[in-house]
C-alpha positions as CSV (number, residue, x, y, z in Angstrom):
1,M,-4.9,16.1,-3.4
2,K,-3.6,14.4,-6.5
3,Y,-4.3,10.7,-7.0
4,L,-3.1,8.0,-9.3
5,Y,-5.8,5.3,-9.7
6,F,-5.1,1.9,-11.2
7,D,-8.3,0.5,-12.7
8,L,-7.8,-3.3,-13.2
9,I,-10.2,-3.7,-16.1
10,G,-8.8,-7.0,-17.2
11,G,-5.6,-7.5,-15.3
12,I,-2.3,-6.1,-14.4
13,S,1.4,-6.9,-15.0
14,G,4.7,-5.0,-14.8
15,D,4.7,-4.3,-18.6
16,M,1.0,-3.2,-18.5
17,I,1.8,-0.7,-15.7
18,A,4.8,0.7,-17.7
19,A,2.7,0.8,-20.9
20,S,-0.3,2.6,-19.3
21,L,2.0,5.1,-17.6
22,L,3.8,5.8,-20.8
23,D,0.4,6.3,-22.5
24,L,-0.5,8.8,-19.8
25,T,2.8,10.7,-19.5
26,K,4.2,10.5,-23.1
27,G,7.5,10.1,-21.2
28,Q,9.4,7.7,-23.5
29,V,12.5,10.0,-23.8
30,Y,12.5,10.7,-20.0
31,L,12.2,7.0,-19.2
32,K,15.1,6.0,-21.4
33,K,17.2,8.7,-19.8
34,E,16.4,7.5,-16.3
35,L,16.8,3.8,-17.0
36,G,20.3,4.7,-18.3
37,K,21.2,5.6,-14.7
38,I,21.1,1.9,-13.8
39,N,24.2,-0.2,-14.6
40,L,22.4,-2.6,-17.0
41,K,23.5,-3.4,-20.5
42,D,22.4,-5.4,-23.5
43,Y,18.6,-4.8,-23.4
44,K,16.2,-2.8,-25.5
45,I,12.8,-1.3,-24.6
46,R,10.0,-0.9,-27.1
47,S,6.8,1.1,-26.8
48,F,4.1,0.8,-29.4
49,K,0.3,1.0,-29.9
50,R,-2.1,-1.9,-30.3
51,R,-5.9,-2.0,-30.6
52,S,-7.4,-4.1,-27.9
53,G,-11.1,-4.4,-28.6
54,H,-12.3,-0.9,-29.6
55,I,-9.6,0.8,-27.5
56,M,-6.2,1.9,-28.8
57,A,-3.7,1.2,-26.0
58,S,0.0,1.3,-25.4
59,C,2.2,-1.8,-25.1
60,F,5.7,-2.1,-23.5
61,S,8.3,-4.8,-24.0
62,V,11.9,-5.4,-23.0
63,D,14.2,-7.5,-25.1
64,D,17.3,-9.0,-23.4
65,L,20.0,-8.9,-26.0
66,S,22.6,-10.9,-24.0
67,K,23.5,-14.3,-25.2
68,T,22.8,-16.0,-21.9
69,R,19.7,-15.8,-19.7
70,R,20.3,-13.3,-16.8
71,V,18.6,-13.8,-13.5
72,L,19.4,-11.4,-10.6
73,Q,18.8,-12.4,-7.0
74,F,17.3,-10.0,-4.4
75,D,20.6,-8.9,-2.9
76,E,22.0,-8.3,-6.4
77,I,19.0,-6.2,-7.3
78,K,19.2,-4.1,-4.2
79,K,23.0,-3.5,-4.8
80,K,22.4,-2.5,-8.4
81,I,19.5,-0.1,-7.6
82,N,21.3,1.5,-4.6
83,G,24.4,1.9,-6.7
84,S,22.5,3.6,-9.6
85,R,22.1,7.4,-10.1
86,L,18.3,7.3,-9.8
87,K,16.5,9.6,-7.4
88,R,16.4,8.3,-3.8
89,E,12.6,8.2,-3.9
90,V,12.7,6.0,-7.0
91,K,15.3,3.7,-5.5
92,D,13.2,3.3,-2.4
93,S,10.1,2.4,-4.4
94,I,11.9,-0.2,-6.5
95,I,13.4,-1.9,-3.5
96,K,10.0,-1.8,-1.7
97,V,8.4,-3.6,-4.6
98,Y,11.1,-6.2,-4.7
99,T,10.9,-6.7,-0.9
100,N,7.2,-7.3,-1.4
101,L,8.1,-10.0,-4.0
102,Y,10.8,-11.5,-1.9
103,E,8.5,-11.9,1.1
104,A,5.8,-13.5,-1.1
105,E,8.3,-16.0,-2.6
106,K,9.5,-17.0,0.9
107,K,6.0,-17.8,1.9
108,V,5.4,-19.8,-1.3
109,H,8.6,-21.9,-0.7
110,G,8.1,-22.1,3.0
111,S,11.7,-21.2,3.8
112,G,13.7,-18.3,5.2
113,H,15.2,-17.6,1.7
114,A,13.6,-17.1,-1.7
115,H,15.3,-17.8,-5.1
116,F,14.2,-15.5,-7.9
117,D,13.5,-17.0,-11.3
118,Q,11.4,-15.0,-13.8
119,I,10.9,-12.1,-11.4
120,G,14.7,-11.7,-11.3
121,E,15.1,-11.5,-15.1
122,I,16.1,-8.3,-16.8
123,D,12.7,-7.6,-18.3
124,S,11.0,-7.8,-14.9
125,L,13.6,-5.4,-13.3
126,I,13.1,-2.9,-16.2
127,D,9.3,-3.2,-15.9
128,I,9.3,-2.5,-12.2
129,A,12.0,0.3,-12.5
130,S,10.0,1.9,-15.3
131,A,6.8,1.8,-13.3
132,C,8.5,3.5,-10.3
133,I,10.3,6.1,-12.5
134,L,7.1,7.1,-14.2
135,I,5.0,7.2,-11.0
136,E,7.6,9.5,-9.4
137,K,7.4,11.7,-12.6
138,L,3.7,12.2,-12.0
139,N,4.3,13.5,-8.5
140,V,1.0,12.2,-7.0
141,D,0.0,12.4,-3.4
142,R,-1.6,9.0,-3.2
143,I,-1.8,5.7,-5.2
144,I,-5.0,3.7,-5.1
145,Y,-6.3,0.7,-7.0
146,S,-9.5,-1.2,-7.7
147,S,-10.5,-4.8,-6.9
148,V,-8.5,-7.4,-8.6
149,P,-9.8,-9.8,-11.4
150,F,-8.7,-13.2,-10.3
151,G,-8.2,-15.4,-13.4
152,E,-7.7,-19.1,-14.0
153,R,-3.8,-19.2,-14.0
154,V,-2.7,-17.0,-11.1
155,A,0.8,-17.7,-9.7
156,M,1.1,-18.8,-6.1
157,A,3.3,-15.7,-5.3
158,T,0.5,-13.5,-6.7
159,T,-2.0,-15.2,-4.4
160,C,0.3,-14.4,-1.4
161,L,0.5,-10.8,-2.4
162,L,-3.3,-10.6,-2.5
163,K,-3.9,-11.7,1.0
164,N,-6.6,-9.6,2.6
165,K,-7.3,-7.8,-0.7
166,D,-10.6,-7.6,-2.5
167,I,-10.8,-9.8,-5.6
168,R,-13.5,-10.6,-8.2
169,L,-13.5,-14.0,-9.9
170,S,-12.9,-13.9,-13.7
171,K,-12.7,-16.5,-16.4
172,H,-9.5,-15.2,-18.1
173,P,-7.9,-18.4,-19.3
174,Y,-4.4,-17.0,-19.0
175,E,-2.3,-15.3,-16.3
176,N,-4.1,-12.0,-16.3
177,I,-2.5,-10.8,-13.1
178,T,1.3,-11.3,-12.5
179,P,3.5,-11.1,-9.4
180,T,5.3,-8.0,-10.7
181,G,2.2,-6.1,-11.4
182,V,0.5,-6.9,-8.1
183,A,3.7,-6.3,-6.2
184,V,3.9,-2.7,-7.5
185,I,0.3,-1.7,-6.5
186,T,0.3,-3.5,-3.2
187,A,3.7,-2.1,-2.2
188,L,3.0,1.5,-3.3
189,G,-0.7,1.9,-3.2
190,M,-3.9,1.2,-1.2
191,Q,-7.0,-0.7,-2.4
192,V,-10.3,1.1,-2.6
193,N,-13.8,0.0,-3.3
194,N,-17.2,1.5,-4.0
195,A,-17.6,2.5,-0.3
196,M,-14.9,5.1,-0.7
197,N,-16.7,8.4,-0.4
198,N,-14.1,10.7,-2.0
199,Q,-15.2,12.7,-5.0
200,F,-12.7,13.1,-7.8
201,I,-12.1,15.2,-10.9
202,I,-10.4,13.2,-13.7
203,K,-7.4,15.0,-15.2
204,D,-5.9,12.4,-17.5
205,T,-6.1,8.8,-18.5
206,G,-3.8,6.2,-20.0
207,Y,-4.4,2.6,-21.2
208,G,-1.9,-0.3,-21.2
209,A,-2.5,-3.6,-23.0
210,G,-0.9,-6.9,-22.1
211,S,1.0,-9.2,-24.4
212,V,-1.7,-11.9,-24.5
213,Q,-4.7,-11.1,-26.8
214,I,-7.6,-13.5,-26.9
215,D,-11.0,-12.7,-28.5
216,G,-13.7,-12.1,-25.9
217,F,-11.3,-11.2,-23.1
218,S,-10.0,-7.7,-22.2
219,N,-6.4,-7.7,-21.1
220,M,-6.4,-4.1,-20.3
221,L,-5.2,-1.7,-17.5
222,R,-6.5,1.8,-17.1
223,V,-4.6,4.5,-15.1
224,V,-6.3,7.7,-14.1
225,V,-4.8,10.9,-12.7
226,A,-7.5,12.6,-10.6
227,E,-7.8,15.4,-8.1
228,G,-9.8,15.0,-4.9
229,K,-12.5,17.6,-4.4
230,S,-11.7,17.6,-0.7
231,D,-8.4,18.1,0.9
232,F,-9.3,15.5,3.5
233,Q,-9.0,11.8,3.1
234,K,-12.1,9.8,3.7
235,D,-12.7,6.2,4.6
236,E,-15.2,3.9,6.3
237,I,-14.7,2.4,9.7
238,V,-16.7,0.3,12.1
239,V,-17.5,1.3,15.7
240,A,-18.0,-1.7,18.0
241,Q,-19.4,-1.2,21.5
242,C,-20.6,-3.0,24.5
243,N,-21.5,-2.2,28.2
244,V,-20.2,-4.4,31.1
245,D,-21.0,-4.0,34.8
246,D,-19.9,-7.3,36.2
247,M,-16.3,-7.6,35.3
248,N,-13.0,-7.0,37.1
249,P,-11.7,-3.7,35.7
250,Q,-8.1,-5.0,35.9
251,V,-8.9,-6.9,32.7
252,L,-9.2,-3.7,30.7
253,S,-5.5,-3.0,30.3
254,Y,-4.9,-6.5,28.9
255,L,-8.0,-6.2,26.7
256,M,-6.8,-2.9,25.2
257,E,-3.4,-4.5,24.4
258,R,-5.0,-7.5,22.6
259,L,-7.4,-5.3,20.6
260,Y,-4.6,-3.1,19.3
261,N,-2.5,-6.1,18.4
262,A,-5.5,-7.4,16.4
263,G,-5.6,-4.2,14.3
264,A,-7.9,-1.9,16.2
265,L,-7.6,1.7,15.2
266,E,-8.7,3.1,18.5
267,V,-9.8,1.6,21.9
268,Y,-11.3,3.6,24.7
269,F,-13.3,3.1,27.9
270,E,-15.9,5.3,29.5
271,S,-17.7,5.1,32.8
272,C,-21.5,4.7,32.6
273,Y,-24.5,3.7,34.6
274,T,-26.3,0.5,33.5
275,K,-29.5,-1.2,34.5
276,K,-30.3,-1.1,38.2
277,S,-28.1,2.0,38.5
278,R,-25.0,-0.1,38.5
279,L,-21.7,1.6,37.6
280,G,-20.4,0.0,34.4
281,I,-17.9,0.5,31.6
282,L,-18.6,1.4,28.0
283,I,-16.1,-0.4,25.8
284,S,-15.6,1.3,22.3
285,V,-13.4,0.0,19.5
286,L,-12.8,1.6,16.1
287,S,-11.7,-0.8,13.4
288,K,-11.6,-1.4,9.7
289,P,-14.6,-3.4,8.4
290,D,-12.4,-6.5,7.6
291,T,-11.1,-6.8,11.2
292,L,-14.5,-6.6,12.9
293,D,-14.8,-10.4,13.4
294,K,-11.4,-10.6,15.0
295,I,-12.2,-7.7,17.3
296,A,-15.5,-9.2,18.3
297,R,-13.9,-12.6,19.1
298,I,-11.5,-10.9,21.5
299,I,-14.2,-8.9,23.2
300,F,-16.3,-12.0,23.7
301,R,-13.4,-14.0,25.0
302,E,-11.9,-11.4,27.4
303,T,-15.0,-9.7,28.8
304,T,-18.3,-10.8,30.3
305,T,-20.5,-9.2,27.6
306,L,-23.2,-11.2,25.9
307,G,-23.6,-8.9,22.9
308,I,-21.8,-6.3,20.8
309,R,-23.5,-3.6,18.8
310,Y,-21.7,-2.1,15.8
311,F,-22.3,0.5,13.2
312,K,-20.4,1.9,10.2
313,A,-19.1,5.5,10.3
314,D,-17.5,7.7,7.7
315,R,-14.2,9.2,8.7
316,L,-12.3,12.4,7.6
317,K,-8.6,12.2,8.0
318,L,-5.6,14.4,7.4
319,E,-3.0,13.0,5.0
320,R,-0.2,11.5,7.0
321,K,3.2,10.0,6.7
322,E,5.8,8.7,9.2
323,Y,9.5,9.2,9.2
324,I,12.5,9.2,11.5
325,L,13.5,12.6,12.7
326,K,17.0,13.2,14.0
327,N,18.1,16.2,16.1
328,S,20.5,17.1,18.9
329,L,18.6,14.9,21.3
330,G,18.6,11.8,19.2
331,K,16.2,10.0,16.8
332,A,12.4,9.5,17.1
333,R,9.6,8.5,14.9
334,V,7.3,11.4,13.9
335,K,4.0,11.5,12.2
336,E,3.4,14.4,9.8
337,A,-0.3,15.2,9.1
338,K,-1.5,17.8,6.7
339,G,-4.5,18.9,4.7
340,H,-6.6,22.0,4.0
341,G,-3.8,24.3,5.2
342,Y,-3.2,22.3,8.3
343,K,0.2,20.7,9.2
344,K,0.8,18.9,12.5
345,F,3.8,16.9,13.8
346,I,3.2,14.2,16.3
347,P,6.3,12.6,17.8
348,E,6.1,8.9,18.9
349,Y,5.5,8.9,22.7
350,D,7.6,5.8,23.4
351,D,10.6,7.1,21.5
352,C,10.5,10.4,23.4
353,V,10.2,8.6,26.8
354,K,13.4,6.7,26.0
355,I,15.2,9.9,25.1
356,A,14.0,11.7,28.2
357,K,15.2,8.8,30.5
358,S,18.5,8.4,28.7
359,K,19.3,12.2,28.7
360,N,17.7,12.8,32.2
361,I,15.6,15.7,30.8
362,A,11.9,16.5,31.1
363,L,9.6,14.6,28.7
364,K,7.7,17.8,27.8
365,D,11.0,19.3,26.5
366,V,11.7,16.2,24.3
367,L,8.1,16.3,22.9
368,A,8.5,20.0,22.2
369,K,11.8,19.4,20.4
370,F,10.3,16.8,18.0
371,S,7.0,18.6,17.5
372,G,8.4,21.0,15.0
373,G,8.9,18.4,12.3
374,K,11.7,18.5,9.6
């Protein structure tokens, strides 16, 4: 499996992503050709080298050559990108990043609508489009990124984008992480930490420097292309369990629903014998480490247990993606899982039930029809 890893040494911004990816790919000619497929005029991109500390890094800038300041709103950006000649995958990535920004801006302003200012300027659009174009050129299987250095001048939209993400406090006296940079990695990638057990082989590296240069501070982003030594994905989960033998079992259905809504990965119940040979129920919940407290509160609230035991477990997973599959029966969501020579297609049960009822055909036939994938 091929990975693209964003190592936020000192920060991240849209231009730093573009610069580091250009340093990695040497794709200046390719980028200009692809950007030409967007109906945008009167701008100029520049790529150059700059020494940051003891490292020679790439820089990227966009000059708006128009006489008036241009700010595009969300709907205008979507229309312009969808109307371009870019690859569909690149279009989807750009719109996904801007949707991320739009939702963050709505939260900041506390309304059902967000008005773009700096993030709607031409240089921001070119930064984001360049990042998505170069990422697609690399043809990686997965994008991952490190913890985020949280400096002294972080924008409110950036803070919204970092909800539930790992940060490390830094003393950078400038905006070392920007909404555009954070929007790209949170929309397209997944954060990892030192608990990630995957082993990698580094294939290539690129460095991008930000426009702000202050002695004693590193305003640097490193990108790494790496190959995993295992075809399986690995992560860490928490298994939370408790035994109950004095509770109405009718509660279990409601409990399961609440646990899944809280982010549980898996919930299952088993019959067991408890003290005094009473017939009881073993409740087991798999969750991400950061949702354990929420899971525990629900178990304590909805069951009669007085204690929960939990332990961490490493998990191997097949790589997976979800899409809508359309065939002669209709449309259904399908999960495609693959790795180490395996490929499996798992249709969404609820979607297949709806089709079976509407077509008055056997559910097993619907499941079989959608189990072949694309």
